[in-house]
RODO-2510 file (C-alpha; in nm, 4 decimals, decimal comma):
residues 271
     n   res          X          Y          Z
     1     m    -1,8744     1,8756     0,0498
     2     n    -1,5484     1,6777     0,1396
     3     r    -1,3106     1,8028    -0,1287
     4     n    -1,0314     1,5636    -0,0014
     5     l    -1,2365     1,2564    -0,0556
     6     i    -1,3929     1,3731    -0,3977
     7     l    -1,0431     1,4459    -0,5117
     8     g    -0,8673     1,1271    -0,3675
     9     a    -1,1311     0,8792    -0,4862
    10     a    -1,0891     1,0700    -0,8319
    11     l    -0,7069     1,0187    -0,8511
    12     s    -0,7139     0,6754    -0,7028
    13     s    -0,9921     0,5826    -0,9466
    14     l    -0,7974     0,6908    -1,2673
    15     v    -0,4864     0,5054    -1,1792
    16     l    -0,7243     0,2024    -1,0778
    17     l    -0,8771     0,2159    -1,3959
    18     a    -0,5350     0,2454    -1,5982
    19     a    -0,4417    -0,0739    -1,4106
    20     l    -0,7371    -0,2516    -1,4921
    21     v    -0,7694    -0,1528    -1,8661
    22     s    -0,4115    -0,2705    -1,9029
    23     f    -0,5128    -0,6277    -1,8709
    24     v    -0,7273    -0,5954    -2,2040
    25     w    -0,5473    -0,3199    -2,4013
    26     t    -0,2673    -0,1075    -2,4086
    27     p    -0,1679     0,1337    -2,6974
    28     y     0,1470    -0,0944    -2,7683
    29     d     0,2993    -0,4121    -2,6426
    30     h     0,4816    -0,3005    -2,3263
    31     a     0,7278    -0,5657    -2,3824
    32     a     0,8016    -0,4950    -2,7264
    33     l     1,1443    -0,3494    -2,8502
    34     n     1,1507    -0,0810    -3,1132
    35     i     1,5486     0,0092    -3,1020
    36     p     1,4976     0,2527    -3,4195
    37     n     1,2462     0,4432    -3,2078
    38     k     1,4242     0,4573    -2,8679
    39     l     1,4182     0,7824    -2,6414
    40     q     1,1363     0,9718    -2,8510
    41     p     0,9701     1,2672    -2,6431
    42     p     0,6029     1,2569    -2,5839
    43     n     0,4298     1,3027    -2,8995
    44     a     0,1183     1,2120    -3,0983
    45     l     0,1927     0,8321    -3,1335
    46     h     0,3545     0,7844    -2,7996
    47     w     0,1992     1,0163    -2,5690
    48     f     0,4555     0,9636    -2,2955
    49     g     0,7416     0,9052    -2,5304
    50     t     0,9295     0,5922    -2,5530
    51     d     1,2529     0,4295    -2,3316
    52     h     1,5812     0,3382    -2,4150
    53     f     1,4619     0,0354    -2,5831
    54     g     1,1968     0,2108    -2,7809
    55     r     0,9030     0,0724    -2,5559
    56     d     0,5995     0,2617    -2,5264
    57     m     0,5848     0,4441    -2,1836
    58     f     0,2433     0,4746    -2,1840
    59     s     0,1715     0,1364    -2,2295
    60     m     0,4437     0,0437    -1,9239
    61     i     0,3070     0,3252    -1,6859
    62     m    -0,0283     0,1378    -1,7160
    63     v     0,1172    -0,2287    -1,6635
    64     g     0,3288    -0,0798    -1,3974
    65     a     0,0349     0,0599    -1,2119
    66     r    -0,1169    -0,3161    -1,2293
    67     t     0,1980    -0,4258    -1,0398
    68     s     0,2307    -0,1413    -0,7737
    69     i    -0,1512    -0,1631    -0,6935
    70     a    -0,0935    -0,5381    -0,6722
    71     v     0,2014    -0,5709    -0,4515
    72     a     0,0423    -0,2981    -0,2338
    73     l    -0,2896    -0,4701    -0,1844
    74     v    -0,1661    -0,8147    -0,0928
    75     a     0,1138    -0,6628     0,1450
    76     v    -0,1799    -0,4555     0,2973
    77     g    -0,4297    -0,7880     0,3060
    78     i    -0,1135    -0,9411     0,4980
    79     g    -0,0892    -0,6822     0,7569
    80     v    -0,4874    -0,6589     0,7794
    81     g    -0,4872    -1,0682     0,8102
    82     f    -0,2315    -1,1111     1,0851
    83     g    -0,2203    -0,7511     1,2501
    84     v    -0,5841    -0,7109     1,3393
    85     p    -0,6050    -1,0748     1,5037
    86     l    -0,2863    -1,0091     1,6982
    87     g    -0,4156    -0,6524     1,8049
    88     l    -0,7540    -0,7920     1,9373
    89     t    -0,6038    -1,1016     2,1277
    90     a    -0,3329    -0,8820     2,3197
    91     a    -0,6343    -0,6068     2,4085
    92     a    -0,8387    -0,8828     2,5641
    93     r    -0,5525    -1,0330     2,7431
    94     k    -0,4111    -0,7062     2,8795
    95     g    -0,1333    -0,7261     3,1001
    96     s    -0,0793    -1,0903     3,0320
    97     w     0,2347    -1,2980     2,9344
    98     l     0,0334    -1,3216     2,5834
    99     d     0,0318    -0,9548     2,5285
   100     e     0,3844    -0,8902     2,6115
   101     v     0,4998    -1,1730     2,3590
   102     i     0,2579    -0,9867     2,0662
   103     m     0,3577    -0,6276     2,1535
   104     r     0,7484    -0,7075     2,2021
   105     g     0,7637    -0,9130     1,8683
   106     n     0,5971    -0,6280     1,7039
   107     d     0,8347    -0,4197     1,8601
   108     l     1,1368    -0,6500     1,6877
   109     v     0,9562    -0,6401     1,3689
   110     f     0,9811    -0,2408     1,3833
   111     a     1,3482    -0,2481     1,4286
   112     f     1,3800    -0,3854     1,0966
   113     p     1,2484    -0,1653     0,7851
   114     s     1,0911    -0,3410     0,4806
   115     l     1,3962    -0,2508     0,3073
   116     v     1,5986    -0,4268     0,5450
   117     i     1,3534    -0,7322     0,5788
   118     a     1,3881    -0,7272     0,1907
   119     i     1,7045    -0,7768     0,1739
   120     l     1,7274    -1,0378     0,4173
   121     i     1,4543    -1,2177     0,2092
   122     t     1,6216    -1,1873    -0,1133
   123     a     1,9299    -1,2853     0,0179
   124     v     1,7816    -1,6112     0,0853
   125     f     1,5107    -1,6771    -0,1992
   126     g     1,6401    -1,4341    -0,4618
   127     a     1,4745    -1,0876    -0,5714
   128     g     1,1075    -1,0578    -0,6980
   129     a     0,7524    -0,9174    -0,6498
   130     i     0,6554    -1,2155    -0,4285
   131     n     0,9562    -1,1160    -0,2135
   132     a     0,8671    -0,7935    -0,2071
   133     i     0,5094    -0,8467    -0,0971
   134     i     0,6239    -1,0644     0,1934
   135     a     0,8751    -0,8094     0,2896
   136     i     0,5898    -0,4886     0,2720
   137     g     0,3615    -0,7402     0,4049
   138     i     0,5596    -0,8166     0,7404
   139     f     0,6223    -0,4596     0,8274
   140     n     0,2629    -0,3762     0,8042
   141     i     0,1182    -0,6509     1,0693
   142     p     0,2773    -0,4507     1,3690
   143     v     0,1544    -0,1377     1,2242
   144     f    -0,2047    -0,3168     1,2371
   145     a    -0,1603    -0,5125     1,5601
   146     r    -0,0546    -0,1418     1,7373
   147     i    -0,3389     0,0209     1,6159
   148     t    -0,6178    -0,2511     1,6516
   149     r    -0,4843    -0,3032     2,0019
   150     g    -0,4849     0,0571     2,1120
   151     a    -0,8466     0,1770     1,9943
   152     a    -0,9775    -0,2052     2,1407
   153     l    -0,8310    -0,1288     2,4451
   154     s    -1,0570     0,1976     2,5058
   155     l    -1,3398    -0,0222     2,4249
   156     w    -1,2888    -0,3121     2,6760
   157     e    -1,3939    -0,0705     2,9566
   158     r    -1,7077     0,0514     2,7775
   159     e    -2,0758    -0,0548     2,9383
   160     f    -2,1970    -0,2559     2,5793
   161     i    -1,8525    -0,4549     2,6466
   162     l    -1,9072    -0,5219     3,0275
   163     a    -2,2914    -0,6162     2,9373
   164     a    -2,1772    -0,8677     2,6973
   165     r    -1,8974    -1,0139     2,9280
   166     v    -2,1978    -1,0325     3,2032
   167     s    -2,4282    -1,2363     2,9216
   168     g    -2,1503    -1,5063     2,9213
   169     k    -1,9666    -1,4168     2,5974
   170     g    -1,6122    -1,5008     2,5869
   171     a    -1,3348    -1,2591     2,4959
   172     a    -1,2874    -1,4053     2,1284
   173     r    -1,6772    -1,3616     2,0653
   174     i    -1,6706    -1,0206     2,1867
   175     s    -1,3653    -0,9484     1,9826
   176     a    -1,5330    -1,0403     1,6901
   177     e    -1,8839    -0,9098     1,7268
   178     h    -1,8154    -0,6074     1,9496
   179     i    -1,4740    -0,4731     1,9267
   180     l    -1,3978    -0,5332     1,5701
   181     p    -1,7273    -0,3220     1,4110
   182     n    -1,6661    -0,0514     1,6240
   183     v    -1,3041    -0,0327     1,5287
   184     a    -1,3262    -0,1202     1,1319
   185     n    -1,3659     0,2424     1,0425
   186     l    -1,0133     0,3103     1,1844
   187     l    -0,8736    -0,0030     1,0177
   188     i    -0,9917     0,1135     0,6870
   189     v    -0,8589     0,4649     0,7003
   190     q    -0,5421     0,3116     0,8293
   191     g    -0,5682     0,0596     0,5010
   192     t    -0,5507     0,3403     0,2766
   193     i    -0,2545     0,4955     0,4091
   194     q    -0,0793     0,1873     0,4246
   195     f    -0,1652     0,1020     0,0797
   196     s     0,0189     0,4436    -0,0468
   197     l     0,3132     0,3109     0,1809
   198     g     0,2761    -0,0010    -0,0143
   199     i     0,2795     0,1991    -0,3605
   200     l     0,6036     0,4021    -0,2148
   201     a     0,7761     0,0438    -0,0708
   202     e     0,7439    -0,1572    -0,3807
   203     a     0,8529     0,1278    -0,5967
   204     g     1,1648     0,1720    -0,3683
   205     l     1,2535    -0,2244    -0,3588
   206     s     1,1867    -0,2140    -0,7561
   207     y     1,4398     0,1032    -0,7497
   208     v     1,7101    -0,1189    -0,5838
   209     g     1,6601    -0,4228    -0,7738
   210     l     1,4921    -0,5947    -0,4984
   211     g     1,1065    -0,5741    -0,6513
   212     a     0,9531    -0,7063    -0,9944
   213     q     1,2337    -0,8156    -1,2099
   214     p     1,2247    -0,7252    -1,6129
   215     p     1,0301    -0,7627    -1,8303
   216     t     0,7743    -0,7130    -1,5845
   217     p     0,7434    -0,3497    -1,5858
   218     s     0,7273    -0,1330    -1,2649
   219     w     0,7628     0,2425    -1,1614
   220     g     1,0698     0,2010    -0,9090
   221     r     1,2305     0,0278    -1,2081
   222     m     1,1698     0,2719    -1,4565
   223     l     1,2970     0,5188    -1,2419
   224     a     1,6370     0,3269    -1,1783
   225     d     1,6883     0,2584    -1,5522
   226     a     1,5941     0,6636    -1,5971
   227     q     1,8801     0,7882    -1,3753
   228     t     2,1457     0,7981    -1,6271
   229     m     1,9755     0,9705    -1,9031
   230     v     1,8162     1,2187    -1,7240
   231     s     2,0008     1,5032    -1,8657
   232     f     1,9057     1,4200    -2,2350
   233     a     1,5725     1,2310    -2,1521
   234     p     1,3914     1,3741    -1,8782
   235     h     1,0678     1,2432    -1,9340
   236     l     1,2042     0,8886    -1,8762
   237     a     1,2249     0,9964    -1,5317
   238     l     0,9268     1,2444    -1,4697
   239     i     0,6539     1,0352    -1,5742
   240     p     0,7092     0,7234    -1,3740
   241     g     0,7711     0,9964    -1,0875
   242     l     0,4331     1,1650    -1,1528
   243     a     0,2753     0,8589    -1,1282
   244     i     0,4039     0,7676    -0,8045
   245     i     0,3047     1,1170    -0,6832
   246     v    -0,0197     1,0856    -0,8309
   247     t    -0,1275     0,7723    -0,6750
   248     v     0,0158     0,8332    -0,3532
   249     l    -0,1671     1,2038    -0,3470
   250     g    -0,4877     1,0370    -0,4137
   251     l    -0,4751     0,7684    -0,1572
   252     n    -0,3596     0,9936     0,0962
   253     l    -0,6528     1,2426     0,0130
   254     l    -0,8781     0,9590     0,0266
   255     g    -0,7791     0,8257     0,3548
   256     d    -0,8211     1,1892     0,5110
   257     g    -1,1339     1,2254     0,3013
   258     l    -1,2491     0,8737     0,4697
   259     r    -1,1488     1,0054     0,8307
   260     d    -1,3462     1,3174     0,8010
   261     w    -1,6371     1,0881     0,6766
   262     l    -1,6391     0,8282     0,9112
   263     d    -1,5653     1,0102     1,2030
   264     p    -1,8707     1,2129     1,3438
   265     r    -1,6393     1,4410     1,5584
   266     i    -1,4497     1,5738     1,2910
   267     r    -1,7115     1,6593     1,0904
   268     v    -1,8848     1,8395     1,3853
   269     a    -1,5552     1,9957     1,4593
   270     r    -1,4916     2,1141     1,0969
   271     a    -1,8682     2,2171     1,0333
***
């Protein structure tokens, strides 16, 4: 029994369920202000308490999960959509000028963390969730390109690839039909890890005001709003912080469990 996989799937499913349910139901309107009930601690009416505007924290956490998942999911999709083809192309043209251009371009992007990229983007287009997605997505592209290229290079010398080349298949067809299916497991695991990092990146960008903008709830924005009230309303920081911890922990455990499950060598070693 893979305990990491089960626990990670359970925690990740809990967060995903909260996000999906928030589309049709939340205990209260997450944007409704109720000043007389502000800064209430967790109680029977407000399970996670209320914030400094009297908004229900449980409802905001649910909608914030939707925001974080959407940003991270699209950002990972950008990384996979651009990074994987670039990695496959670089591996197929190993040693050529195209391989060199792709990998040096990856090095250039790696020199700028997602926060720096977000600052550059928002300086031109303004802050917002869309720009956060672009910034995180751009940073994910070289991650997937490097992993795909490294895994593909070890396959290009295998006998079944040589047989495909002898049969007349071109590099693009071999990459799509033979290389990609054999590196898919690795990409799935890495996608899970990058998804958790995307959650953290979104929270960090929102914390400094570069992510989702009010009134859209965001866990990072909730932490930023709570930083001056921790001494008398600690639940304002603890609850979104725990939400981030649970989500990232669940995704990391899920990625570790998937790696063990999809790689037979690790299963045999641990047996």
